[in-house]
N, C-alpha and C positions, 0 to 999 in steps of 0.2 A: 416434605411440603412436596405437594404435586407439581409436578411439569407443567409450565404454562405452553399453551398451544395455542397456534394462530391459522386455523384453518381456511378462512376468510381470504387473508393476505396470501397464503400460497396460492390457493386457488387462482388469485388476480393476477399473482406471477407468473404461475403457469400458463395463463390464458394469454398473458401478455408476450411471453416466450414462444407461444405456438402461433402468434398474429406475426410477431417478427421474423419468425422464419417462413412463414408462408410469404411475407411480403419479398424477403430475400429469393426464394425460390421462383416466383413470380416474374421477378426482375431478371434473373438469370436466363429465365426460359425467354421472354422476350427479348433481351439481347442479342440471345443466340438465334433467332429466328428471324431477326430484322437486319437492315443493312446498316445500321450502327447503333448506339444506346439507346434502349425505347424508342426504337423506330426511326430514330432522327437521322439526317442524311449523313453518310458516313463522311468522316473528316477528311478523307484522301480524296473525295471530290471536293472540298471546299478550299480551293489556292485560286490564285491570280487568276489562271489560264483555265479556269472551268468551264468556260464557254467558248474556248477555242474550237470546239468539235463543231460548233455552228457553220463556219468557213469551210470545213471539210466536208461536212454532210452537204452543204450547199453545191460546192463545187464537183463531188463525185455523183451526186444524182444526175447531173447533165453531161456526164462524161469527161471531166475536167479534172487535171491533177492540182492538189492542194499547194500552196507555197510552203517552202520551207523555212522561210524569213520568221524570226520571231515577231511577236507581236510588238507594236508600238504602243505606248499607253491611250493614243487616242482609237485605235483600231481594237485593245482590248475592252474601252468601255462602249465601243460600237456594239461590240456582242454581248456585254452585259447588259446593256439597254434594250436589246433584240430579243433576249429570252422571254422577259414576261409578255411581251406582244404577238410572239410566235406561238405560246404556249394558250391552247384554247382557253377562254375565260369560264370559269366555274366548273372548271374540268374535275376537280379533286373534290373529296369529301372534305369536310372540315377539319377532322381529326389528321388528315393525312397532310393538309396545309399546316396544322401546326407539328407534327412529329418530321414532316419531311418526305416528299418522293419523287426526288429529283431524278429525271432521266432524259436522255436525247430523244428528239422529236424528229421525225423523217421530214424533208423538205418537200414542199408543194408540188416539185417536179418529179418525184417519183410516181410510178405507175400505178402502184397500189394504195397510194393514197387516195380516200374517198372523200370528199367533204361532203357533210350532212347538214345544211344549214338549219334543220330542225333539232338537231340534238341538243344544243344548248336550250332553248325553249323547252322541249320536252321534259329537261332535268329539272329547268326551274320550277316546272308546273308539277312534277311529280314529286318531288322531295315536299317532305312534311314542312307546312308553315302553320305559323297562327293564324293569319289571315291572308287575302288576297293581297294586301296594301304591302306586307312585307315583302312580297314577290315583285312588287312593281318598286319597291325600295331597293332590292337586290340589284335590280336590270338596272336602275338610276347610278346606283355605286358602281358597278363594273362599266357602264359606258363612262362615268366619270373618271374613274382609275385611268381608261386608255387616254381620254381628252389630257388627263394630268401627265402621263407617258410619253405622249406625241411628240412634245416641244423638245423635253430633252433628249430625245432619241434622235430626232432631225437634225437638231443642231450638232451633235456629234458627228452624223452622217455628211452633213452640210462640209465639215472641216476634214474629214477624210477623204472625201470625193475630191474636194479642192486639192488635196495634197498629193491624191494619186494624181491628178493631172499635172502637176508639176513634176513628179516622178516619172510620168509619161515621157515629158518634154525633156528631161534631161538623160534618157536614155541614149541619146545620138550623142551626147557631149561625154559619158564618161568613158574614160582611158582604161584599156585592157580589160572591157565587161566579157565575160565568160559567157559562154551558151548557158550555161547553167543558171548564173546571175540573172542574166534575161529572162529565163523562163521563170525562174520564182518571181521576178518583179512582176511579169505580165500575169502570173498565176494569182498574186495578192490583189493587184487591181480587180481583176475578174472577181475573186472572192468577196472581194469589198461590195463590189456592185450587186452581185447576187445577194448579198446579205439585205442590203435596202429593198431589192427588190421584193424579198421574202417579205420582209415586215410589211411593206406596202399590198401583197395580197392577202396577209393574213388581217389587215385592219379592213379590206374589202370585205373579206370573209365574216368578220364580226360583225359589221355594219348589217350584211343579210340576215344572220343569225337574230342578232337585237331586234332587226324590224318585222321577223318572223314570229319573234317571242312575244312582242309587244301586241302584234295583231291579235295573238290568241289569248293574251290576257284580257283584251279588251273585248274580245268575244264572250269569254267565260266570266268575267267578272268587270264589268265598265267602272270607270272610277276616274274623276276629274284629274287625278296626279298623272294620267297618260299623257296629259298635254306635255307635262314635263319632262316625260321620257321620250318623247317623240323630238321636243325643242333639241334635247341632249344629241339623240341620234343625229338628228340633222346637222348640228355643228360639228360632232365627228367626222361625217359624210363630208363636209364642205372641208374641211382641213385634210383629209384622205384625197381627195380629188384634186386638192391644189397645195401637193407638198412642197415645202421649201428645196428640196433638191430632187432631180429627176435621175436615177443612176442609168448609165448607158446600156441597155439590154447585152447579156452576153451572148443569148441563146434564141434572137430574133425576137419574136412578138411574147410578152409577158403573161403568164397566165392571169386572168381577170375575171372577179365574179361580182355580178351586179346584182341588186335586189334590195 
């Protein structure tokens, strides 16, 4: 009796094996050339103090030393809430937002940092969109996200700055206060104040960028939805101009961007 053969089954099996092998090799290649698996943010970045660098960057950029004190829960929250506000809005392609592209950012006091208020608008207009309405929708979403982030950040800032005032008042009454402890306490207060100023400046820059983008959208593709975007930008501007807490400037006049 002749031997039964299954050429079609074997062909499909071989094809499946080839596809599986290709996927494995592709995954390995991606993992080897990225910060983490499939380009996601490396796990060693994801820790409770992952935003501690913000304070160190702020102080070092103006020639001050960072405090060696551990972060309190409130100070850690302040830094966590600050990062989304100091990162330029819509600064990463969608795929990087999914897979992760976490990196430290230079503070506005760095001499080499140049603010370009047109960058956001040019990126928004140049990126492929199905219609100009979707560009308006993206602008409105970005502004609304900032409005949503505003209150939680400044609520944390109010608490941190208030506790720093109490810390400052207590320095004269702490027994056997060493010069190093005094320096670290002062450095932490300066650090916290600079972070609040950093966010304030970034919000002013965002508002300037949003207004430039809206003007160009209205110029290129007038739409009644522009009124909604303008109203939201005005709301964010009003909140930014009257923050719940004003951090004491550490280095004189803070950098300010209007427009």
